[in-house]
C-alpha positions as CSV (number, residue, x, y, z in Angstrom):
1,M,189.8,48.9,79.4
2,S,188.8,47.0,82.4
3,D,185.3,46.3,83.6
4,T,183.8,49.5,85.1
5,G,180.7,48.0,86.6
6,E,177.8,50.4,87.4
7,H,180.0,53.4,88.1
8,L,182.8,55.0,86.1
9,T,185.2,57.6,87.5
10,V,187.3,59.6,85.2
11,A,190.1,62.0,86.2
12,V,191.0,64.8,83.7
13,L,194.0,67.0,83.3
14,S,195.2,69.1,80.4
15,D,197.7,71.7,79.3
16,M,200.6,71.0,81.8
17,H,203.2,73.0,79.7
18,A,206.2,71.6,81.6
19,Y,209.5,73.2,80.6
20,A,213.2,73.2,81.1
21,K,214.5,76.7,82.1
22,D,217.9,76.1,80.7
23,R,216.7,75.1,77.2
24,D,218.3,77.2,74.6
25,G,218.8,80.0,77.1
26,R,215.1,80.5,77.7
27,T,214.4,82.9,80.6
28,D,210.5,82.7,80.5
29,E,208.5,80.7,83.1
30,P,205.4,79.4,81.2
31,S,204.1,77.1,83.9
32,H,204.4,76.0,87.4
33,L,206.1,72.8,86.2
34,E,209.8,73.2,85.7
35,C,212.0,70.2,85.0
36,G,213.8,68.9,88.0
37,M,211.9,71.3,90.4
38,R,212.2,70.3,94.1
39,E,209.5,68.1,95.5
40,D,209.8,68.9,99.1
41,D,206.8,71.4,99.1
42,P,203.4,70.4,98.0
43,N,202.3,73.9,97.9
44,R,204.9,74.8,95.3
45,H,204.9,71.6,93.2
46,P,201.5,71.0,91.5
47,V,201.9,67.2,91.0
48,V,203.2,66.7,94.6
49,G,200.4,68.8,95.9
50,L,197.9,66.8,93.7
51,E,199.2,63.5,95.1
52,Q,198.6,64.9,98.6
53,L,195.1,65.8,97.7
54,I,194.5,62.4,96.4
55,A,195.7,60.8,99.5
56,K,193.7,63.2,101.7
57,H,190.4,62.5,100.1
58,S,191.1,59.0,99.1
59,L,190.5,59.9,95.3
60,E,190.3,56.9,92.9
61,A,189.7,56.8,89.3
62,D,189.2,54.2,86.5
63,L,190.8,56.2,83.9
64,L,193.1,59.2,83.7
65,L,192.6,61.4,80.6
66,C,195.1,63.8,79.4
67,G,194.0,66.6,77.0
68,G,197.5,67.4,75.5
69,D,200.2,70.2,75.7
70,L,202.3,68.1,78.1
71,G,205.2,70.2,77.4
72,D,205.7,73.9,76.2
73,K,206.9,75.0,72.8
74,A,208.1,71.5,71.8
75,D,210.4,71.4,74.9
76,V,211.6,67.8,74.8
77,A,212.8,67.7,78.5
78,G,209.4,69.2,79.5
79,L,207.6,66.6,77.5
80,E,209.3,63.8,79.1
81,F,209.1,65.3,82.5
82,A,205.4,65.8,82.3
83,W,204.7,62.3,80.9
84,K,206.5,60.7,84.0
85,L,204.4,62.8,86.3
86,V,201.2,61.7,84.5
87,E,202.1,58.2,85.0
88,R,202.7,59.0,88.7
89,I,199.3,60.6,89.0
90,R,197.7,57.5,87.4
91,S,199.4,55.2,89.8
92,K,198.2,57.4,92.9
93,L,194.7,57.3,91.7
94,G,194.8,53.5,90.9
95,A,193.5,54.2,87.4
96,D,193.6,51.3,84.9
97,Q,195.5,53.4,82.4
98,V,196.2,56.8,80.9
99,I,194.6,57.9,77.7
100,A,196.2,61.1,76.2
101,T,196.1,63.0,73.0
102,A,198.6,65.3,71.4
103,G,198.6,69.1,71.9
104,N,200.1,71.6,69.6
105,H,202.8,72.4,72.1
106,D,203.9,68.6,72.1
107,L,204.7,68.5,68.5
108,D,208.0,69.9,66.9
109,S,206.1,71.5,64.1
110,R,208.7,74.2,63.6
111,Y,211.5,71.5,63.5
112,Q,213.7,72.7,66.4
113,H,214.8,69.2,67.3
114,T,214.2,67.0,64.2
115,Q,214.4,67.4,60.6
116,F,211.6,65.0,59.5
117,S,208.9,64.4,61.9
118,A,207.1,66.7,64.2
119,Q,205.7,63.7,66.1
120,E,209.0,61.9,66.8
121,E,209.6,62.9,70.3
122,L,206.1,62.0,71.4
123,K,206.5,58.5,69.8
124,R,209.8,58.1,71.8
125,L,207.9,58.4,75.1
126,R,207.6,55.4,77.4
127,P,205.1,54.1,78.5
128,R,203.8,54.8,74.9
129,F,201.9,57.7,73.9
130,P,199.0,58.3,74.0
131,I,198.2,54.9,75.3
132,A,200.7,52.2,76.7
133,D,199.2,49.6,74.4
134,T,201.6,49.4,71.4
135,G,198.7,48.3,69.0
136,K,196.4,51.2,70.0
137,S,199.4,53.7,70.0
138,T,200.3,52.6,66.5
139,E,196.7,53.0,65.5
140,Y,196.4,56.4,66.9
141,W,199.3,57.6,64.8
142,G,198.3,55.8,61.7
143,R,194.6,56.7,61.5
144,N,194.7,59.8,63.7
145,F,192.4,58.2,66.2
146,T,192.0,55.1,68.2
147,V,188.9,53.6,70.1
148,L,189.2,51.9,73.5
149,E,186.2,49.8,74.5
150,G,184.9,48.6,77.9
151,P,181.6,46.9,78.9
152,D,180.0,50.3,79.8
153,C,182.6,52.9,78.3
154,R,184.0,53.7,75.1
155,V,186.9,56.4,74.6
156,V,187.9,57.7,71.3
157,T,191.2,59.6,71.4
158,L,191.4,61.9,68.4
159,N,194.6,63.6,67.0
160,S,193.5,67.1,66.2
161,C,197.2,68.0,65.6
162,A,197.6,65.3,62.9
163,Y,198.7,67.7,60.1
164,H,201.0,69.9,62.2
165,G,204.5,70.2,60.9
166,Q,203.7,69.8,57.2
167,G,204.6,73.3,56.1
168,T,201.0,74.4,55.6
169,G,200.5,76.6,58.7
170,E,198.5,73.7,60.3
171,Q,200.3,74.4,63.7
172,D,198.0,77.3,64.2
173,K,194.9,75.3,64.4
174,G,193.3,71.9,64.8
175,R,191.7,69.6,62.2
176,I,189.7,66.4,61.6
177,S,190.0,65.7,58.0
178,E,187.1,64.3,55.8
179,Y,189.0,61.0,55.5
180,T,189.6,60.7,59.3
181,L,185.9,61.5,59.9
182,A,184.8,58.8,57.4
183,E,187.1,56.4,59.2
184,L,185.7,57.2,62.6
185,R,182.2,56.9,61.4
186,E,183.0,53.4,59.9
187,E,184.5,52.3,63.2
188,L,181.5,53.5,65.2
189,D,179.0,52.0,62.8
190,G,180.7,48.6,63.5
191,E,180.2,48.6,67.2
192,E,177.3,48.6,69.6
193,A,177.2,51.7,71.6
194,P,177.8,51.5,75.2
195,P,176.1,53.9,77.7
196,I,179.1,56.1,78.2
197,N,181.0,57.5,75.2
198,I,183.8,60.0,75.5
199,L,185.9,61.7,72.7
200,L,189.1,63.2,73.8
201,C,190.8,65.9,71.7
202,H,193.1,68.9,72.2
203,H,191.4,71.5,70.1
204,H,187.8,72.7,70.7
205,P,185.4,71.4,68.0
206,V,183.3,74.6,68.0
207,H,184.0,78.3,68.8
208,F,183.2,79.8,72.2
209,T,183.5,83.2,73.2
210,D,184.5,83.4,76.8
211,I,187.8,84.9,76.0
212,G,187.2,86.6,72.7
213,D,187.7,85.5,69.1
214,D,189.1,82.0,68.9
215,S,188.2,81.4,65.2
216,Y,191.9,81.0,64.2
217,D,192.6,77.8,66.2
218,A,189.3,75.9,66.6
219,M,189.2,72.5,65.0
220,D,188.6,72.5,61.2
221,G,185.9,69.8,60.6
222,G,184.6,70.1,64.2
223,P,181.0,70.7,63.2
224,G,181.1,67.6,61.0
225,L,182.5,65.6,64.1
226,L,179.7,66.9,66.4
227,D,177.0,66.0,63.6
228,L,178.2,62.5,63.8
229,L,178.2,62.3,67.6
230,R,174.9,64.0,67.9
231,S,173.1,61.6,65.4
232,G,172.1,59.3,68.2
233,S,173.1,56.4,66.2
234,H,176.4,55.8,68.0
235,G,175.2,56.4,71.6
236,R,175.4,59.6,73.8
237,W,178.7,61.4,74.0
238,M,180.9,63.8,76.0
239,V,183.7,65.7,74.2
240,I,186.6,66.6,76.5
241,H,189.1,69.0,75.1
242,G,191.9,71.4,76.4
243,H,193.9,74.0,74.6
244,R,192.0,77.3,75.4
245,H,193.0,77.1,79.3
246,M,189.3,78.2,79.8
247,P,187.0,75.9,81.5
248,H,183.6,75.5,80.1
249,L,180.8,73.0,80.3
250,T,177.9,73.0,77.9
251,Y,175.8,71.2,75.2
252,A,176.6,71.3,71.6
253,L,174.0,72.6,69.4
254,G,171.3,70.3,68.2
255,G,168.5,68.1,70.0
256,A,168.5,66.1,73.1
257,A,171.3,63.7,71.8
258,S,173.8,66.6,71.3
259,P,177.2,65.9,73.1
260,V,178.2,67.3,76.4
261,I,181.3,69.6,75.7
262,F,183.7,69.7,78.6
263,S,186.5,72.2,78.2
264,A,189.2,71.6,80.6
265,A,191.3,74.4,82.2
266,S,195.0,74.2,82.3
267,F,196.5,72.0,85.0
268,S,199.7,74.2,85.5
269,V,200.3,76.9,82.9
270,D,201.1,80.4,84.2
271,L,197.9,82.1,83.2
272,H,198.1,85.7,81.8
273,L,196.4,88.4,83.4
274,A,193.6,88.6,80.8
275,I,192.3,85.2,81.6
276,Q,193.0,85.1,85.5
277,A,189.8,86.9,86.4
278,R,187.9,84.0,84.8
279,S,189.8,81.0,85.1
280,R,192.3,79.2,87.3
281,N,194.5,76.0,87.0
282,Q,192.2,73.0,87.6
283,F,192.1,69.3,88.0
284,Y,188.8,67.4,87.6
285,M,187.1,64.1,88.7
286,L,184.0,63.1,86.6
287,S,181.7,60.5,87.9
288,F,179.2,58.4,85.9
289,P,176.8,56.6,88.3
290,L,175.0,54.5,85.7
291,E,172.5,52.7,88.0
292,E,171.4,56.0,89.6
293,T,170.9,57.9,86.4
294,R,169.0,55.1,84.7
295,E,166.6,55.1,87.7
296,L,166.2,59.0,87.1
297,G,165.5,58.3,83.4
298,L,168.7,60.2,82.3
299,S,170.2,58.7,79.2
300,F,173.8,60.2,79.7
301,A,174.4,62.1,82.9
302,G,177.2,62.5,85.6
303,R,178.8,64.7,88.1
304,F,182.0,66.5,88.4
305,Q,184.3,67.8,91.0
306,S,187.0,70.6,90.6
307,W,190.1,71.7,92.5
308,Y,192.2,74.8,91.6
309,W,195.8,75.5,92.1
310,V,196.9,78.3,94.3
311,P,200.7,79.0,94.0
312,R,202.3,78.7,97.4
313,S,199.0,77.4,99.0
314,G,198.4,74.3,97.0
315,W,195.3,72.7,95.8
316,E,191.9,74.0,97.2
317,V,188.3,73.7,96.4
318,T,187.4,76.0,93.6
319,P,185.5,79.1,94.8
320,P,182.4,80.3,93.2
321,G,182.7,82.5,90.1
322,L,186.1,81.2,89.0
323,S,186.5,78.5,86.3
324,L,184.0,75.6,86.7
325,P,182.5,75.5,90.4
326,P,183.6,73.0,92.9
327,A,180.9,70.5,92.0
328,G,178.2,70.1,89.6
329,G,176.5,67.9,86.9
330,F,175.4,67.4,83.5
331,G,172.8,65.5,81.5
332,Y,169.4,66.8,83.0
333,R,168.3,69.1,80.1
334,E,165.2,71.0,81.1
335,D,163.9,74.4,80.8
336,G,164.9,76.6,83.8
337,Q,161.4,78.1,83.9
338,L,159.8,74.7,84.2
339,I,162.3,73.7,86.9
340,A,161.6,76.9,88.9
341,R,157.8,76.6,88.6
342,T,158.0,73.0,89.7
343,I,160.1,74.2,92.9
344,H,157.8,77.0,93.5
345,D,154.7,74.8,93.5
346,Y,156.3,72.5,95.8
347,M,157.2,75.1,98.2
348,C,154.0,76.6,98.2
349,D,152.4,73.4,99.2
350,S,155.1,72.9,101.8
351,P,155.1,74.1,105.5
352,R,158.8,74.9,105.1
353,Q,159.7,78.6,104.7
354,S,163.2,77.8,103.1
355,M,164.9,75.0,101.7
356,S,168.9,74.5,101.0
357,W,170.1,73.3,97.7
358,E,170.9,69.9,99.2
359,D,167.2,69.7,100.4
360,L,166.1,70.5,96.9
361,T,168.2,67.8,95.3
362,G,167.0,65.4,97.7
363,E,163.3,66.1,96.7
364,F,164.2,66.4,93.1
365,P,167.3,64.2,92.4
366,R,167.6,65.3,88.8
367,L,168.7,68.9,89.8
368,A,172.0,67.4,90.7
369,Y,172.6,66.8,87.1
370,L,172.0,70.4,85.8
371,I,175.0,72.2,84.2
372,P,176.0,75.3,86.0
373,E,174.5,77.4,83.3
374,D,171.0,75.9,83.9
375,I,171.4,76.3,87.7
376,A,172.0,80.1,87.1
377,L,168.9,80.2,84.8
378,T,166.8,78.3,87.4
379,R,168.0,80.9,90.1
380,L,166.9,83.8,87.8
381,E,163.5,82.2,87.2
382,L,163.0,81.6,90.9
383,Q,163.6,85.4,91.4
384,A,161.1,86.0,88.7
385,L,158.5,84.0,90.6
386,G,159.1,86.0,93.7
387,A,161.6,83.7,95.5
388,G,164.8,85.2,97.0
389,V,167.8,83.1,96.2
390,L,170.9,83.9,98.0
391,P,174.4,82.6,97.2
392,R,176.7,80.9,99.7
393,Q,180.4,80.1,99.6
394,G,181.0,76.8,97.7
395,Q,177.3,76.3,96.9
396,Y,175.0,77.1,94.2
397,L,172.0,78.1,96.2
398,E,171.6,78.7,99.9
399,R,167.8,79.0,100.3
400,V,164.6,79.9,98.5
401,E,162.5,82.3,100.4
402,F,158.9,82.9,99.3
403,P,156.8,85.9,100.4
């Protein structure tokens, strides 16, 4: 990877599920990306719409990460179509490279198109999958992971679908084997940890309950993976995954060194009704301002932005209450009660009767690095202290009013 300097920006998309409508007579429409679809309307084509968004806001990224499921149900045409679109997005963002990982829909685990290798169509892609570099791509397929190093950043892309297509029912879940985990541990032991460490995989390493029981397809071996990353011996980590189409940002169980877990929503799948009330198609930009977070005493922190896709309307700023909010942070780990008390005491000594969230983050810059869950907790604690906290469109807090 190229030199990132003191500020790394990472674009994230996952679960495109592109498809060819005439494949084997299929009549379903699993996503908003159909092979060969017209590109004259950015409000109907998610990638053309994203290119317009990138140009409008002058978005730039150092890396583009793709969390798997380029195609839908081993659709070869969809796979090739999506990979070309990913390369287009990389070019528009000015990103140094794409780093991807395999999803369960990318692999022909039921041998519809090949007799021998579920991975064959992915290996045929050009630029090479999951990384254009031939050596790194070969290592990914041989060791089930590969590591890319930069001066300030290290990215591990892990194949959680490595055992799909072997007649063992593995296509229904993810896995990191004990062998792969040992190999990864040995690899990390041999390198000095940079300040930013990201592990990209398709399956979620731990269960989360936002959409009910997901025990059947979580990553076997995921707890062992998180134990390795939370040890503190190999730096501080973020795990980015897709698969569930449900966005979520949290910390893994453990101490202060436990990884940040970023579950990405689907970029373009046609979401079923049960999930639409809580999720939308999204695209993300993650920012790691190293100099600023060092000055704030935060060992691993950053910010995110999100946009969501509205069919026939295009990409828009995500509204509150759906998916991940339009902007937020991660890395400031403090009890909401203590944060609320600090704000309360500050306001009691201030002649101001109200403060906007922007004013608060100006006075307390670490607040910009709270995850949304901790923002909500702080809001509740402020209310318990007698502060009225009112929501506003597109913002976390509008004002804090004291009696």
